[in-house]
N, C-alpha and C positions, 0 to 999 in steps of 0.2 A: 203675186210676186214670184220671182224665180231666184233661187239661191244655188249657185253652182257649187259652192264649198260644201253645203249641207245636202246637196242633191235633192232639193224639194221644190215643188210648185204649189203655191197657195192661190186658189181662185177666190178673190175678194168680192163677195156679194154685199150690196149696200145694207147697212144697219144690222149686221150680223157679227159685231165685235171685230171686224177686219183690221181696224187700226191697232187694236190691242194685240192681235196676233202678229201683225207686221212689226210692231214695235218690239215684241218679244223675240222675234226671229231675225231682226235686223233689216227688214224691208224698208223701214223708215227709222231714222235716228232723230230723237227729240233733244232740243237744247232749251234751257231756261232763258230768262231775259238777259242774263250775264254770259250767255253762250257756254254754259256748263251743261254737260250731258245729263239728261233727266228721264225718268219714266213717267212723270206726271204730265198729263195732257192739259193744255191751257188753250181754249178756243181763240183767245186774243192773239196767241203766238203761233199756233200750230195749224189752224184750219186753212185749207187752200195752200197756195204758193206762199212760202215763208222762208226767211233766212234762218229761222229757228227750227227748221225741219229738213233733214237731208233725205232725199228720196233715193232709195236703192232697189226699187221694185223690179226694174228691168223692162217695164211696159207700163201703160196707163193704168190707173188705179183699179178700175172696174172692168178690165178686159175679161172676156168670157174664156172658158176653157178652150174652145175651138180657136179663138184668136191667139191665145198663148201657144197652142199647138202649132199654128201656122208660122209663128215667129221663131219657135225653137222646136222643130219637129223631132230631132234626134234626142234632145234632152227630155222632151215631153214623154217620150217612150221609155226612157231609162230612169227618170227621177220619180220619187214618190209624190203623188198628186193628191191634194185634199182641199176641202171647202167646208163651210158651215152654212146651215140653213136655219130659218126661223119661222115661227108661226106667222103666216102672211097677214093676219089681222094686226098682230103686234108690230110686224115689220112696217106696214104702211102707216100706222099711227106714229111710230118712231121717226119714219122718214119725214112725215109732215111736220112734226115738232122740231126736227132739225132744220128743215128748210124755212120754217116760219116761227122763229123764236119770239117774235112779238105777239104771238097768239098762244100763250102758254096753256090756255084752257081748251084749245082746239075748236074754237067756235066756227072757224071756216073749213073745218076738215071735210064735212060732207060735200060741200060744193067743189072743193079741190079734188076730191076723190072721183067725182063724176067726170072731171076733165083729165084725169091722170093718163099719161102715155106710158105704156108698158115697156117701151124701148129705153129703159133707164138702168139696166143692170140689176134690177130688183127681183126678177123672177128666177128662183132657183132652177127650175126645170130647163129654162132656156139657156142657162149658163153652164149647166153641168152634164147635159145629155145631148148626144148627137141626134141628127134627124131620124135615124133608124131606132131611136130609143135606147141605145147602148150608153152606159155611163162612162164619162171621160175621165173620172177621177177614181182614185183607189179607196178613198175614205170620205164619208160625209158625216160631219159632226152636227150636233144640235146646239143651238144657242141656249136652249133651256137647261142644259147641263154642260156649260161651256168649259170650265176648267177640267172636268172629268174627261170629256171627249178630246180636249186639246192634249191632255196627258197621253191618251190612247194614240192620237196621231203622232206625237213625238216618239212613242215606243215603236210604232210601226215604221216610222222613218229612220229609226236607229239614231236619234239625236237626244241630247239630255232634256229632261223635263224642265220647265221653268214656270214661275208664277206669272199669270197674265196681269198686266197693269190695266187700270180702268181708263179708257180714253174716249173722248168724243161722245160722251153719254148725252142723251136728250131727256131732260126732265119734263114731266108733264102729267096729265091725268091718267088714271087707269084706263085700259081698253074699254071696260064696261061703261066708262063715263063719256068717252069720245065718240062711240058708235051709236047710231040709231038703226032700226031694222033695215032701212033702205041701204045704208052704208055697209052693213053686214052682208047683204045680198050682192052688192057690187063686187066686194072682195071674193065672195064665194064664186061668182061667175068668172072674174078675171083669172083667178088662181085655181080653177077647178082641177086641173091636172096635178098641180103641186099638192093641193089638199088631199087628193086621192093617193098620190104617190107617197107622201110622208105622213099621212094619217092625222093631219091637224084639224082642229075644230075651233069655232068661235068661242 
């Protein structure tokens, strides 16, 4: 999302609390069933295109940093730019459970992972770094200490801190329950650069 009033750019990677951050910063505005403004996410009302969610992102939801830069080259240079990353094993499990809510125990996860296409806005390195390896954002927070790093991003951007609402959470089994050794190796191979860059482990 891009906010000209606050002079910020947020690069929203999948399953990294991006909807919570956008709701807190005004990139999306949520309304309840009676069209009253709310901070409470409801999948029945807010997932996808909805009359109960106003989109103020300025671009498509999972645009990469380079895509936002091409759309807003001057603003991208001047505004504070940030994003959040997540342990790729947890990120992939969360993505599967979000896309397949009828499989709450993740029985089909391994087969799905073998077919997974990386061109889905899920890879932190692809979204946040240029071809020459230079970082395109000013700050990268960690999902693992979300509120703390969001507070730090707000401080760096010079905007007021705010409590993040919980939105679009995917309930399901722990990572240790959904993965088998073969699936662990698939993520390790697909995300080798990100695992090395951010120091994540299964």
